[in-house]
N, C-alpha and C positions, 0 to 999 in steps of 0.2 A: 882401322878404317877399311882396309882391304877386305876384312872378314864381313863387315856390314854390307859393303858393295856387292860381294859375292852372294850373300844371303838374299839381298833384294833382287839381283839378277836371276838367281835360281828360282825364287818364288814367282817371278814374272813369267819365266819360260816354261815352268812345269805346271801341269794341270792335274787335278784330282779326279776329273771326269774321264771315264773310260771312253775309248773311241766308239764302242757300241752304243753307249748311252748318248754320246754326242750326236750320233746319227739319228737317234730317236727323238731328240729335242727339236722342236719346230717353233718358229716364231709365230706370234699371234697376228692374224690378219687384221690390218688396220682399217678395214672398211666396216664401219659401224653404221647401223641403221639409225639415222637421225630421228625418224618418227618414233621409233621404239624408245630411244633415249629421252625424247620429249615427254612421252607418256609416263615413263618412270619418274621423271621429275615432277609431274603433276599429281602423283599419288599423295593421298592424305598421310601426313606424318602422325604417328601414334607414339606417344611418350608413356612408357610404363611408369606407374606410380610406386610400385613395390610396397603397397600398403595392404596388409591383410586385416580385414575387419573381424574382430572377435567379439562375440556377444558374451558379456559377463553377467551372470545372474547375481543379484544383490543378496538373495537368501539362498544359501546352499540347500540342496535336496539331500536329506539324510539317507544313508544307505540302510536298507532294512537288515536287521540282525536275524540270523537263523536260529531257531529254537532247536536245541539238541534233542534228539529222539532217543530214548533209552530202549535197548533191545528187550523184547518180550521173551522171558524164559519160562518154560513149562514148569509148573509146581508138581512135585511128586505127591501122590495121595496115598492114603492107607489102603492096602489091598483088601482088607476085610470090610471096609465101609463101602467100597465101590462095587463089590461083587466080582472083581477081576483079580487075578493073581499076578503080581510083579509088573504092573503096567503103570505108566505115568500118563496123565491126561492134562492137556493144556487148559488153563483157565481163560475164560472169555474176557 
């Protein structure tokens, strides 16, 4: 019982607020402007509904498929028929 009494007394007498911080703390001025408070009370209340409207399409739009393009490779030609030696010409 003595230990409990000592702990309660110790907690009541000691503070975790430093003296510097205690000097910086100031009380709130209790002079409130009644007109401003009245105007705040007259404001329109807005209640958020938290509903997001999503438009869902009944028929999905298909994604177009890409047609693969094959690379164009030049075809070697016979040097004697083209009149050139050792050359390759691309075909149109």
